[in-house]
DRENDO-1510 file (C-alpha; in Angstrom, 1 decimal, always signed):
<recs>
REC; n; res; u; v; w
REC; 1; MET; +0.3; +0.0; -0.1 .
REC; 2; ARG; +1.0; +3.4; -0.5 .
REC; 3; LYS; +0.3; +6.6; +1.6 .
REC; 4; PRO; -3.8; +6.2; +2.0 .
REC; 5; ALA; -5.4; +7.3; -1.4 .
REC; 6; LEU; -7.7; +9.3; -2.7 .
REC; 7; ALA; -11.3; +7.9; -4.5 .
REC; 8; LEU; -11.2; +7.2; -8.2 .
REC; 9; THR; -14.4; +6.7; -10.2 .
REC; 10; ALA; -14.9; +4.8; -13.4 .
REC; 11; ALA; -13.9; +6.0; -16.6 .
REC; 12; ALA; -15.7; +5.3; -19.7 .
REC; 13; LEU; -13.4; +4.1; -22.9 .
REC; 14; VAL; -13.8; +7.3; -25.8 .
REC; 15; ALA; -11.7; +8.4; -28.5 .
REC; 16; ALA; -10.1; +10.7; -26.7 .
REC; 17; PRO; -9.4; +9.2; -23.0 .
REC; 18; VAL; -11.2; +10.9; -19.8 .
REC; 19; PHE; -7.5; +10.8; -18.7 .
REC; 20; ALA; -4.6; +9.8; -19.3 .
REC; 21; ALA; -0.9; +10.1; -17.2 .
REC; 22; CYS; +2.7; +9.0; -17.0 .
REC; 23; THR; +5.6; +10.5; -15.1 .
REC; 24; GLU; +9.3; +10.7; -15.7 .
REC; 25; ASN; +12.5; +12.7; -14.4 .
REC; 26; ALA; +12.8; +15.8; -15.2 .
REC; 27; SER; +15.8; +17.8; -15.4 .
REC; 28; SER; +13.8; +21.8; -14.5 .
REC; 29; ALA; +10.5; +22.9; -14.2 .
REC; 30; THR; +10.1; +25.6; -16.7 .
REC; 31; GLY; +7.7; +24.6; -18.8 .
REC; 32; ASP; +7.5; +25.5; -22.6 .
REC; 33; LYS; +7.1; +29.5; -23.1 .
REC; 34; GLY; +4.1; +29.6; -25.1 .
REC; 35; ASP; +2.9; +26.5; -25.0 .
REC; 36; PRO; -0.6; +27.0; -22.9 .
REC; 37; ARG; -0.6; +23.0; -22.1 .
REC; 38; SER; +2.9; +23.2; -20.6 .
REC; 39; LEU; +2.7; +24.1; -17.0 .
REC; 40; THR; +4.7; +24.1; -13.9 .
REC; 41; VAL; +4.2; +23.4; -10.6 .
REC; 42; SER; +6.3; +24.5; -7.3 .
REC; 43; SER; +5.6; +22.8; -4.0 .
REC; 44; SER; +7.1; +23.6; -0.8 .
REC; 45; ALA; +5.7; +23.5; +2.3 .
REC; 46; ASP; +2.9; +25.9; +2.5 .
REC; 47; ALA; +2.3; +26.7; -1.4 .
REC; 48; CYS; +1.4; +24.9; -4.7 .
REC; 49; ASP; +2.2; +27.6; -7.3 .
REC; 50; LEU; +1.0; +26.4; -10.5 .
REC; 51; SER; +1.9; +29.0; -13.7 .
REC; 52; ALA; -1.5; +29.0; -14.6 .
REC; 53; THR; -5.0; +28.1; -13.5 .
REC; 54; SER; -6.2; +26.8; -16.8 .
REC; 55; ALA; -5.5; +25.1; -20.0 .
REC; 56; PRO; -7.0; +24.0; -23.1 .
REC; 57; ALA; -8.0; +20.2; -23.8 .
REC; 58; GLY; -5.8; +17.8; -24.6 .
REC; 59; LYS; -2.2; +16.5; -23.8 .
REC; 60; LEU; -1.1; +18.2; -20.5 .
REC; 61; THR; +2.4; +18.4; -19.1 .
REC; 62; PHE; +2.7; +19.3; -15.2 .
REC; 63; ASP; +6.7; +20.1; -14.4 .
REC; 64; VAL; +6.6; +19.7; -11.2 .
REC; 65; THR; +9.5; +20.9; -8.6 .
REC; 66; ASN; +9.7; +19.9; -4.8 .
REC; 67; THR; +11.0; +23.2; -3.3 .
REC; 68; GLY; +10.3; +22.2; +0.1 .
REC; 69; SER; +11.9; +20.0; +2.7 .
REC; 70; GLN; +10.1; +16.9; +2.7 .
REC; 71; VAL; +8.7; +14.4; -0.1 .
REC; 72; THR; +5.7; +15.2; -1.8 .
REC; 73; GLU; +3.2; +14.6; -4.4 .
REC; 74; PHE; +1.1; +16.1; -7.0 .
REC; 75; TYR; -2.5; +15.5; -7.9 .
REC; 76; LEU; -5.0; +16.4; -10.5 .
REC; 77; LEU; -8.4; +15.7; -9.0 .
REC; 78; GLY; -11.8; +15.9; -10.5 .
REC; 79; ALA; -14.3; +18.9; -9.7 .
REC; 80; ASP; -15.4; +16.9; -6.5 .
REC; 81; GLY; -11.9; +17.0; -5.0 .
REC; 82; LEU; -11.8; +13.2; -4.6 .
REC; 83; THR; -11.8; +11.6; -7.8 .
REC; 84; ILE; -8.1; +10.9; -9.0 .
REC; 85; LYS; -7.4; +12.3; -13.0 .
REC; 86; ALA; -3.2; +11.6; -12.6 .
REC; 87; GLU; -0.9; +12.0; -9.6 .
REC; 88; ILE; +3.0; +11.8; -9.5 .
REC; 89; GLU; +4.0; +10.7; -5.8 .
REC; 90; ASN; +7.7; +10.3; -3.7 .
REC; 91; ILE; +9.2; +13.7; -5.3 .
REC; 92; GLY; +12.0; +14.5; -3.1 .
REC; 93; PRO; +13.5; +17.6; -2.0 .
REC; 94; ASN; +14.9; +19.7; -4.7 .
REC; 95; ILE; +14.1; +17.1; -7.3 .
REC; 96; SER; +11.8; +17.6; -10.4 .
REC; 97; ARG; +9.3; +15.2; -12.0 .
REC; 98; LYS; +6.8; +15.4; -15.4 .
REC; 99; LEU; +3.6; +14.4; -15.2 .
REC; 100; THR; +1.4; +14.1; -18.5 .
REC; 101; VAL; -2.4; +13.9; -18.3 .
REC; 102; ASN; -4.8; +14.0; -21.6 .
REC; 103; ALA; -7.2; +16.0; -19.9 .
REC; 104; THR; -10.8; +15.9; -21.4 .
REC; 105; PRO; -13.1; +19.8; -20.9 .
REC; 106; GLY; -14.5; +20.2; -17.6 .
REC; 107; LYS; -13.7; +21.6; -13.9 .
REC; 108; TYR; -10.4; +20.2; -12.0 .
REC; 109; VAL; -8.8; +20.5; -8.9 .
REC; 110; THR; -4.8; +20.6; -8.3 .
REC; 111; ALA; -3.2; +19.8; -4.6 .
REC; 112; CYS; +0.0; +19.1; -3.5 .
REC; 113; LYS; +1.0; +17.1; -1.0 .
REC; 114; PRO; +4.3; +18.0; +1.3 .
REC; 115; GLY; +5.2; +15.0; +3.8 .
REC; 116; MET; +2.5; +12.9; +1.3 .
REC; 117; LYS; -0.3; +13.5; +4.0 .
REC; 118; GLY; -3.5; +15.3; +4.6 .
REC; 119; ASP; -5.6; +16.7; +2.4 .
REC; 120; GLY; -3.0; +18.6; +0.7 .
REC; 121; ILE; -2.6; +22.6; -0.7 .
REC; 122; ARG; -5.8; +22.5; -3.2 .
REC; 123; ALA; -6.7; +25.4; -6.0 .
REC; 124; ASP; -9.4; +25.2; -8.5 .
REC; 125; PHE; -8.0; +24.6; -12.3 .
REC; 126; THR; -9.8; +24.4; -15.4 .
REC; 127; VAL; -9.8; +22.4; -18.5 .
REC; 128; ALA; -11.3; +24.4; -21.5 .
REC; 129; LYS; -12.7; +23.4; -25.5 .
REC; 130; SER; -10.1; +23.0; -27.8 .
REC; 131; GLU; -10.2; +22.3; -31.7 .
REC; 132; ASP; -6.8; +20.4; -31.4 .
REC; 133; ALA; -8.1; +17.7; -29.0 .
REC; 134; PRO; -6.4; +14.0; -29.9 .
REC; 135; THR; -8.0; +11.8; -32.2 .
REC; 136; VAL; -7.4; +8.3; -33.0 .
REC; 137; SER; -7.4; +6.3; -36.1 .
REC; 138; ALA; -9.8; +3.4; -36.6 .
REC; 139; ASP; -7.2; +0.6; -36.0 .
REC; 140; GLU; -5.7; +2.0; -32.8 .
REC; 141; GLN; -9.4; +2.3; -31.7 .
REC; 142; GLN; -9.3; -1.4; -32.1 .
REC; 143; GLN; -6.2; -2.2; -30.5 .
REC; 144; VAL; -7.4; +0.2; -27.3 .
REC; 145; ALA; -10.5; -1.5; -27.3 .
REC; 146; THR; -9.2; -4.8; -27.1 .
REC; 147; ALA; -6.4; -3.9; -24.4 .
REC; 148; VAL; -9.5; -2.5; -22.0 .
REC; 149; ALA; -11.6; -5.4; -22.8 .
REC; 150; ASN; -8.5; -7.7; -21.5 .
REC; 151; TYR; -7.9; -5.5; -18.8 .
REC; 152; LYS; -11.2; -5.5; -17.3 .
REC; 153; ALA; -11.3; -9.3; -17.6 .
REC; 154; TYR; -8.2; -9.5; -15.8 .
REC; 155; VAL; -9.1; -7.1; -13.0 .
REC; 156; ASN; -12.3; -8.6; -12.6 .
REC; 157; ASP; -11.4; -12.4; -12.0 .
REC; 158; GLN; -8.7; -11.2; -9.8 .
REC; 159; SER; -11.1; -9.6; -7.7 .
REC; 160; ASP; -13.2; -12.8; -8.1 .
REC; 161; GLN; -10.6; -14.8; -6.9 .
REC; 162; LEU; -9.2; -12.6; -4.2 .
REC; 163; LEU; -13.0; -12.7; -2.4 .
REC; 164; ALA; -12.5; -16.5; -2.3 .
REC; 165; ALA; -9.5; -16.7; -0.7 .
REC; 166; THR; -10.0; -14.0; +1.9 .
REC; 167; GLN; -13.0; -15.7; +2.6 .
REC; 168; LYS; -11.3; -19.0; +3.3 .
REC; 169; PHE; -8.7; -16.8; +4.9 .
REC; 170; VAL; -10.8; -14.8; +7.8 .
REC; 171; GLY; -12.4; -18.5; +8.0 .
REC; 172; LEU; -9.2; -20.1; +9.3 .
REC; 173; TYR; -7.9; -17.1; +11.4 .
REC; 174; LYS; -11.4; -16.8; +12.9 .
REC; 175; ALA; -11.0; -21.0; +13.9 .
REC; 176; GLY; -7.7; -20.3; +15.4 .
REC; 177; LYS; -6.3; -22.4; +12.4 .
REC; 178; ASP; -3.0; -20.4; +12.5 .
REC; 179; ASP; -0.7; -22.5; +10.8 .
REC; 180; GLU; -3.5; -23.1; +7.8 .
REC; 181; ALA; -3.8; -19.0; +7.7 .
REC; 182; ARG; -0.4; -18.1; +7.6 .
REC; 183; ALA; -0.1; -20.2; +5.1 .
REC; 184; LEU; -2.4; -19.0; +2.7 .
REC; 185; TYR; -2.1; -15.6; +3.9 .
REC; 186; PRO; +0.5; -14.5; +1.0 .
REC; 187; GLN; -0.8; -16.7; -1.8 .
REC; 188; ALA; -4.3; -14.6; -1.1 .
REC; 189; ARG; -2.7; -10.9; -0.9 .
REC; 190; MET; -1.1; -12.0; -4.9 .
REC; 191; HIS; -4.7; -11.3; -6.0 .
REC; 192; TRP; -4.8; -8.1; -4.4 .
REC; 193; GLU; -1.2; -7.0; -5.0 .
REC; 194; ARG; -1.9; -7.6; -9.5 .
REC; 195; ILE; -4.7; -5.4; -9.3 .
REC; 196; GLU; -3.8; -2.7; -6.1 .
REC; 197; THR; -3.9; +0.5; -8.0 .
REC; 198; VAL; -7.0; -0.7; -8.3 .
REC; 199; ALA; -7.9; -1.5; -5.6 .
REC; 200; GLU; -6.0; +1.7; -4.3 .
REC; 201; SER; -8.0; +4.4; -6.6 .
REC; 202; PHE; -10.7; +3.4; -3.6 .
REC; 203; GLY; -9.6; +6.3; -0.8 .
REC; 204; ASP; -12.2; +4.8; +1.1 .
REC; 205; LEU; -11.4; +1.3; +1.3 .
REC; 206; ASP; -7.4; +0.6; +1.2 .
REC; 207; PRO; -6.7; +2.7; +3.9 .
REC; 208; LYS; -9.3; +0.2; +5.7 .
REC; 209; THR; -7.7; -2.9; +3.8 .
REC; 210; ASP; -4.1; -2.4; +3.1 .
REC; 211; ALA; -2.9; -0.3; +5.6 .
REC; 212; ARG; +0.7; -0.6; +7.2 .
REC; 213; GLU; +0.9; +0.6; +10.9 .
REC; 214; ALA; +3.9; +2.5; +10.1 .
REC; 215; ASP; +1.5; +4.5; +7.9 .
REC; 216; LEU; -0.9; +5.3; +10.3 .
REC; 217; GLU; -2.3; +8.3; +10.0 .
REC; 218; PRO; -2.9; +10.3; +14.1 .
REC; 219; GLY; -6.2; +8.7; +14.8 .
REC; 220; GLN; -6.7; +6.5; +12.7 .
REC; 221; LYS; -8.0; +3.2; +12.9 .
REC; 222; TRP; -5.9; +0.1; +11.9 .
REC; 223; THR; -7.9; -2.6; +10.3 .
REC; 224; GLY; -7.2; -5.1; +7.6 .
REC; 225; TRP; -4.9; -7.7; +6.2 .
REC; 226; HIS; -1.4; -6.0; +8.1 .
REC; 227; ARG; -3.6; -5.6; +11.3 .
REC; 228; ILE; -3.9; -9.8; +11.1 .
REC; 229; GLU; -0.5; -10.2; +9.6 .
REC; 230; LYS; +0.7; -8.8; +13.2 .
REC; 231; ASP; -1.3; -11.2; +15.1 .
REC; 232; LEU; -0.5; -14.2; +13.1 .
REC; 233; TRP; +3.1; -13.3; +13.5 .
REC; 234; PRO; +3.6; -11.7; +16.5 .
REC; 235; PRO; +6.8; -9.8; +18.0 .
REC; 236; ALA; +8.3; -10.0; +21.0 .
REC; 237; GLY; +6.0; -8.5; +23.8 .
REC; 238; TYR; +2.8; -8.3; +21.7 .
REC; 239; GLN; -0.1; -9.1; +23.2 .
REC; 240; ALA; -2.8; -11.7; +21.4 .
REC; 241; LEU; -6.0; -10.3; +20.0 .
REC; 242; SER; -9.0; -12.5; +21.5 .
REC; 243; PRO; -11.5; -14.7; +19.5 .
REC; 244; ALA; -14.1; -11.5; +19.4 .
REC; 245; GLU; -11.5; -8.9; +18.5 .
REC; 246; ARG; -9.8; -11.7; +15.8 .
REC; 247; ALA; -13.7; -12.1; +14.4 .
REC; 248; THR; -14.1; -8.5; +14.3 .
REC; 249; PHE; -10.8; -7.6; +12.0 .
REC; 250; ALA; -11.9; -10.5; +10.0 .
REC; 251; ASP; -15.2; -9.6; +9.9 .
REC; 252; ASP; -14.2; -6.3; +8.4 .
REC; 253; LEU; -11.9; -7.3; +6.2 .
REC; 254; MET; -14.0; -9.4; +4.8 .
REC; 255; LYS; -16.7; -6.6; +4.5 .
REC; 256; ASN; -13.9; -4.6; +2.8 .
REC; 257; VAL; -13.1; -7.2; +0.2 .
REC; 258; THR; -16.4; -7.5; -0.8 .
REC; 259; THR; -17.3; -4.0; -1.3 .
REC; 260; LEU; -14.2; -3.8; -3.5 .
REC; 261; ASP; -15.5; -7.0; -5.4 .
REC; 262; THR; -18.5; -5.1; -6.0 .
REC; 263; ARG; -16.8; -1.8; -7.2 .
REC; 264; ILE; -14.4; -3.2; -9.4 .
REC; 265; ALA; -17.5; -5.4; -11.2 .
REC; 266; GLY; -18.9; -1.7; -12.4 .
REC; 267; LEU; -15.6; -0.6; -13.3 .
REC; 268; SER; -14.5; +0.6; -17.2 .
REC; 269; TYR; -10.9; +1.6; -17.9 .
REC; 270; THR; -9.1; +3.6; -20.6 .
REC; 271; VAL; -6.2; +2.6; -22.0 .
REC; 272; ASP; -4.1; +5.3; -20.8 .
REC; 273; GLN; -4.9; +3.9; -16.9 .
REC; 274; ILE; -3.7; +0.6; -18.3 .
REC; 275; ALA; -0.4; +1.9; -19.0 .
REC; 276; ASN; -0.4; +4.2; -16.0 .
REC; 277; GLY; -1.2; +1.4; -13.5 .
REC; 278; SER; +1.5; -0.4; -14.9 .
REC; 279; ARG; +4.0; +2.0; -13.6 .
REC; 280; GLY; +2.2; +2.4; -10.8 .
REC; 281; LEU; +2.4; -1.0; -10.1 .
REC; 282; LEU; +6.2; -0.9; -10.5 .
REC; 283; GLU; +6.4; +1.9; -7.7 .
REC; 284; GLU; +4.5; +0.1; -5.6 .
REC; 285; VAL; +7.5; -2.5; -5.8 .
REC; 286; ALA; +9.9; -0.1; -5.4 .
REC; 287; THR; +8.5; +2.2; -2.5 .
REC; 288; GLY; +7.4; -0.9; -0.5 .
REC; 289; LYS; +8.3; -4.8; -1.5 .
REC; 290; VAL; +11.9; -4.0; -2.2 .
REC; 291; THR; +12.5; -2.8; +0.8 .
REC; 292; GLY; +11.0; -5.3; +3.2 .
REC; 293; GLU; +8.4; -2.6; +4.4 .
REC; 294; GLU; +5.4; -4.0; +3.3 .
REC; 295; GLU; +5.3; -7.4; +5.4 .
REC; 296; THR; +6.9; -6.3; +8.2 .
REC; 297; TRP; +6.2; -9.5; +10.3 .
REC; 298; SER; +5.4; -12.1; +8.1 .
REC; 299; HIS; +8.4; -11.0; +5.7 .
REC; 300; THR; +6.2; -12.6; +2.6 .
REC; 301; ASP; +7.2; -9.5; +0.4 .
REC; 302; LEU; +8.2; -11.7; -2.0 .
REC; 303; TRP; +4.9; -13.1; -2.7 .
REC; 304; ASP; +3.5; -9.4; -3.3 .
REC; 305; PHE; +6.9; -8.3; -5.2 .
REC; 306; GLN; +5.3; -11.3; -7.8 .
REC; 307; GLY; +2.1; -10.1; -7.7 .
REC; 308; ASN; +2.8; -6.4; -8.3 .
REC; 309; VAL; +5.2; -7.9; -11.2 .
REC; 310; ASP; +2.4; -9.9; -12.5 .
REC; 311; GLY; +0.0; -6.9; -12.8 .
REC; 312; ALA; +2.2; -4.4; -14.4 .
REC; 313; LYS; +3.3; -7.3; -17.2 .
REC; 314; VAL; -0.4; -7.6; -17.6 .
REC; 315; GLY; -0.7; -3.8; -17.8 .
REC; 316; TRP; +1.9; -3.6; -20.5 .
REC; 317; GLU; +1.4; -6.9; -22.4 .
REC; 318; GLY; -1.9; -5.1; -23.2 .
REC; 319; VAL; -0.9; -2.1; -24.5 .
REC; 320; LYS; +1.9; -3.2; -26.4 .
REC; 321; PRO; +0.7; -3.6; -29.7 .
REC; 322; ILE; +0.0; +0.3; -29.8 .
REC; 323; VAL; +3.9; +1.2; -28.3 .
REC; 324; GLU; +5.0; -1.5; -31.0 .
REC; 325; ALA; +3.7; +0.5; -34.0 .
REC; 326; LYS; +4.6; +3.9; -32.3 .
REC; 327; ASN; +8.1; +3.3; -30.2 .
REC; 328; PRO; +9.1; -0.1; -31.3 .
REC; 329; GLN; +12.5; +0.2; -29.6 .
REC; 330; LEU; +10.8; +1.0; -25.8 .
REC; 331; ALA; +8.5; -1.9; -26.5 .
REC; 332; LEU; +11.9; -4.3; -26.7 .
REC; 333; GLN; +13.8; -3.0; -23.8 .
REC; 334; LEU; +9.9; -3.0; -21.5 .
REC; 335; ASP; +10.3; -6.8; -22.4 .
REC; 336; GLN; +13.9; -7.2; -22.2 .
REC; 337; ARG; +13.8; -5.8; -18.3 .
REC; 338; PHE; +10.5; -7.7; -17.5 .
REC; 339; GLY; +12.4; -10.8; -18.2 .
REC; 340; ALA; +15.4; -9.9; -16.3 .
REC; 341; LEU; +13.5; -9.0; -13.2 .
REC; 342; GLN; +11.4; -12.1; -13.6 .
REC; 343; GLN; +14.4; -14.2; -14.2 .
REC; 344; LEU; +15.9; -12.9; -10.5 .
REC; 345; LEU; +12.4; -13.7; -9.1 .
REC; 346; ASP; +12.6; -16.9; -10.4 .
REC; 347; GLN; +15.8; -18.0; -8.1 .
REC; 348; GLN; +13.6; -16.6; -5.2 .
REC; 349; LYS; +11.4; -19.5; -5.9 .
REC; 350; ALA; +10.8; -22.2; -2.8 .
REC; 351; GLY; +9.0; -24.8; -3.2 .
REC; 352; GLU; +5.2; -23.2; -4.7 .
REC; 353; GLY; +5.8; -20.0; -3.1 .
REC; 354; PHE; +9.3; -18.3; -2.2 .
REC; 355; THR; +12.0; -17.0; +0.1 .
REC; 356; PHE; +11.0; -15.4; +3.0 .
REC; 357; TYR; +12.5; -11.6; +2.8 .
REC; 358; ASP; +14.3; -11.7; +5.9 .
REC; 359; LYS; +16.7; -14.5; +4.4 .
REC; 360; VAL; +17.2; -13.2; +1.1 .
REC; 361; SER; +20.9; -11.6; +1.2 .
REC; 362; ASP; +21.6; -8.2; +1.1 .
REC; 363; ALA; +23.4; -8.9; -2.7 .
REC; 364; ASP; +20.2; -10.1; -3.8 .
REC; 365; ARG; +18.2; -7.7; -2.7 .
REC; 366; LYS; +20.5; -5.4; -4.4 .
REC; 367; ALA; +20.5; -7.4; -7.7 .
REC; 368; LEU; +16.4; -7.0; -7.3 .
REC; 369; SER; +16.2; -3.2; -6.6 .
REC; 370; ASP; +18.5; -2.9; -9.5 .
REC; 371; ALA; +16.5; -4.5; -11.7 .
REC; 372; VAL; +13.0; -2.8; -10.6 .
REC; 373; ASN; +14.9; +0.6; -11.2 .
REC; 374; ALA; +16.3; -0.6; -14.9 .
REC; 375; LEU; +12.6; -1.2; -15.6 .
REC; 376; SER; +10.7; +1.9; -14.0 .
REC; 377; GLU; +12.5; +3.9; -16.5 .
REC; 378; PRO; +11.0; +3.0; -19.7 .
REC; 379; LEU; +8.2; +2.0; -17.7 .
REC; 380; SER; +7.9; +5.8; -17.0 .
REC; 381; GLN; +8.0; +6.1; -20.5 .
REC; 382; LEU; +5.0; +3.9; -21.5 .
REC; 383; THR; +1.9; +6.4; -21.1 .
REC; 384; ALA; +3.7; +8.9; -23.3 .
REC; 385; ALA; +4.2; +6.5; -26.0 .
REC; 386; VAL; +0.7; +5.3; -25.4 .
REC; 387; LEU; -0.5; +9.1; -26.2 .
REC; 388; SER; +1.8; +10.2; -28.6 .
</recs>
């Protein structure tokens, strides 16, 4: 799980997507002078300054620079202030990164989140109608339609499997069958990790379901997978939950996963969401799994790692025909680097699962981290390639 996310609503497939986003490193945040679609953002501890409060519809670029002392994030939200249109996270001090968005006319809200907490520093933003909005050829529309249909089927299937596995898991946990529950825990969570960016888009469900103890906001009630994880792999001095408390947390997890499955069933996607989701899943690996922060007590991080990579690869392969036609070199590079990362993961397999992460050597952790970083660079270009 990343920091608590804001809510995302379903977006229908259209010739000019409702939104699209990609991020890449930027050497500066000056934008292209005279280009109304090139905007700069300066994020500090107490300000979120944009070079303009409006832009014409189409492919917008936000050049975001962190001038503060804390890691920050930048969001483009819908008019309700909840719907995520695009986001860029983990922008360190004195770092600049680009966010590219294909935006349709309407009212929006921008937000910088210094410290990556709270509602952020917000302002209204307007996208006006434009005569030069992007168009898509008939051939590409068919490729898009195929990618969207396949991705929707994949996400729905993983959500259904998550629901079934969670039901079995909570039954074992409530019955006190801890060994069986511990064995099923990482297997069930792989379904979550494969669709994590979709699950995270529901801002009310994600923190209830997947919050880590270290990421809790002041006063936030801790529930979900990791609350149960700590009880199944108790650290020294931990006070075990009573049967009644177990039942409460188990039933709450089941309720939230059921709600997630219901909401996911009604979603539609754009090809740009698929590409951006692929990038987002790899960011999940880089910021939680490779560091060992996700599964603090169970050390089942490599199951999560594989789940994120699975989902990212499915997203990539869905849009691959589009990218091959536009940027064959990028397509080849992505195939090669997904393959290299998978080879390293395969070396950590143990039986039907993986090596527990606290048993993975520092050298192997570094190799995994290097492979993730090597894949992240071309993957950050994916959405831009789809939109080009």
